C-alpha positions as a Markdown table, in Angstrom:
| # | Residue | x | y | z |
|---|---|---|---|---|
| 1 | Met | 82.4 | 108.4 | 74.1 |
| 2 | Asn | 79.1 | 107.6 | 72.4 |
| 3 | Gln | 75.6 | 108.1 | 73.8 |
| 4 | Asn | 75.4 | 104.6 | 75.3 |
| 5 | Glu | 78.6 | 105.1 | 77.4 |
| 6 | Tyr | 77.3 | 108.4 | 78.8 |
| 7 | Ile | 74.0 | 106.6 | 79.8 |
| 8 | Trp | 76.0 | 103.9 | 81.6 |
| 9 | Leu | 78.2 | 106.5 | 83.3 |
| 10 | Gly | 75.1 | 108.3 | 84.5 |
| 11 | Val | 73.6 | 105.1 | 85.8 |
| 12 | Trp | 76.8 | 104.3 | 87.7 |
| 13 | Val | 77.0 | 107.8 | 89.1 |
| 14 | Ala | 73.4 | 107.5 | 90.3 |
| 15 | Val | 73.9 | 104.1 | 91.9 |
| 16 | Ile | 77.0 | 105.3 | 93.7 |
| 17 | Ala | 75.3 | 108.5 | 94.8 |
| 18 | Ala | 72.3 | 106.4 | 96.0 |
| 19 | Ala | 74.5 | 104.0 | 97.9 |
| 20 | Phe | 76.4 | 107.0 | 99.5 |
| 21 | Leu | 73.1 | 108.6 | 100.5 |
| 22 | Phe | 71.8 | 105.4 | 102.0 |
| 23 | Leu | 74.9 | 104.8 | 104.0 |
| 24 | Trp | 75.0 | 108.4 | 105.2 |
| 25 | Arg | 71.4 | 108.4 | 106.3 |
| 26 | Arg | 71.8 | 105.1 | 108.2 |
| 27 | Gly | 74.9 | 106.5 | 110.0 |
| 28 | His | 77.3 | 103.9 | 108.5 |
| 29 | Leu | 79.7 | 106.6 | 107.2 |
| 30 | Thr | 79.9 | 108.2 | 110.6 |
| 31 | Arg | 80.6 | 104.8 | 112.2 |
| 32 | Leu | 83.3 | 104.1 | 109.5 |
| 33 | Ala | 84.9 | 107.5 | 110.2 |
| 34 | Asn | 84.9 | 106.8 | 114.0 |
| 35 | Tyr | 86.4 | 103.4 | 113.4 |
| 36 | Ile | 89.2 | 104.8 | 111.3 |
| 37 | Ala | 89.9 | 107.6 | 113.9 |
| 38 | Glu | 89.9 | 105.0 | 116.7 |
| 39 | Thr | 92.2 | 102.7 | 114.8 |
| 40 | Arg | 94.6 | 105.5 | 114.1 |
| 41 | Glu | 94.6 | 106.4 | 117.8 |
| 42 | Glu | 95.4 | 102.8 | 118.8 |
| 43 | Leu | 98.2 | 102.6 | 116.2 |
| 44 | Arg | 99.8 | 105.7 | 117.8 |
| 45 | Lys | 99.9 | 103.8 | 121.1 |
| 46 | Cys | 101.7 | 100.9 | 119.6 |
| 47 | Thr | 105.5 | 100.5 | 119.9 |
| 48 | Trp | 107.0 | 99.7 | 116.6 |
| 49 | Pro | 110.2 | 97.6 | 116.3 |
| 50 | Thr | 113.5 | 99.4 | 115.6 |
| 51 | Arg | 115.3 | 98.7 | 112.3 |
| 52 | Asp | 117.7 | 96.4 | 114.1 |
| 53 | Glu | 114.9 | 94.5 | 115.9 |
| 54 | Leu | 113.2 | 94.1 | 112.5 |
| 55 | Lys | 116.4 | 92.8 | 110.9 |
| 56 | Gly | 116.9 | 90.3 | 113.7 |
| 57 | Ser | 113.3 | 89.0 | 113.5 |
| 58 | Thr | 113.7 | 88.7 | 109.7 |
| 59 | Val | 116.8 | 86.5 | 110.1 |
| 60 | Val | 115.1 | 84.3 | 112.7 |
| 61 | Val | 112.1 | 83.8 | 110.3 |
| 62 | Met | 114.4 | 83.0 | 107.4 |
| 63 | Ile | 116.4 | 80.4 | 109.4 |
| 64 | Ser | 113.1 | 78.9 | 110.6 |
| 65 | Ile | 111.8 | 78.6 | 107.1 |
| 66 | Ala | 115.1 | 77.0 | 106.0 |
| 67 | Ile | 114.9 | 74.4 | 108.8 |
| 68 | Leu | 111.3 | 73.7 | 108.0 |
| 69 | Ala | 112.2 | 73.2 | 104.3 |
| 70 | Val | 115.0 | 70.8 | 105.1 |
| 71 | Phe | 112.7 | 68.9 | 107.5 |
| 72 | Thr | 109.9 | 68.7 | 104.9 |
| 73 | Ile | 112.3 | 67.5 | 102.1 |
| 74 | Gly | 113.8 | 64.9 | 104.5 |
| 75 | Val | 110.4 | 63.5 | 105.5 |
| 76 | Asp | 109.3 | 63.5 | 101.9 |
| 77 | Arg | 112.4 | 61.6 | 100.8 |
| 78 | Val | 112.1 | 59.0 | 103.6 |
| 79 | Leu | 108.4 | 58.4 | 102.9 |
| 80 | Phe | 109.1 | 58.1 | 99.2 |
| 81 | Glu | 111.7 | 55.5 | 99.8 |
| 82 | Val | 109.4 | 53.6 | 102.2 |
| 83 | Ile | 106.5 | 53.6 | 99.8 |
| 84 | Lys | 108.9 | 52.6 | 96.9 |
| 85 | Phe | 110.2 | 49.7 | 99.0 |
| 86 | Met | 106.7 | 48.6 | 100.0 |
| 87 | Leu | 105.5 | 48.6 | 96.4 |
| 88 | Lys | 108.5 | 46.5 | 95.2 |
| 89 | Gly | 108.0 | 43.9 | 97.9 |
């Protein structure tokens, strides 16, 4: 690394240190730590789906997507034919 890169590295380290100090003095880091701790606690209370429930839900979503795709293609085809007929007439 040349001299200029070291200067920029020093500037960025100083900026990050100043931002960290500012956030720490304002109490933002403490609030962030509390938020993370409370989020982890709430996630421990959650009931997570079993592997079989997850597989079943995935199948339902895939079938729903397929039905929606067929519907969208069908409506698109019908509208295309209607517009094509209207432009010819």
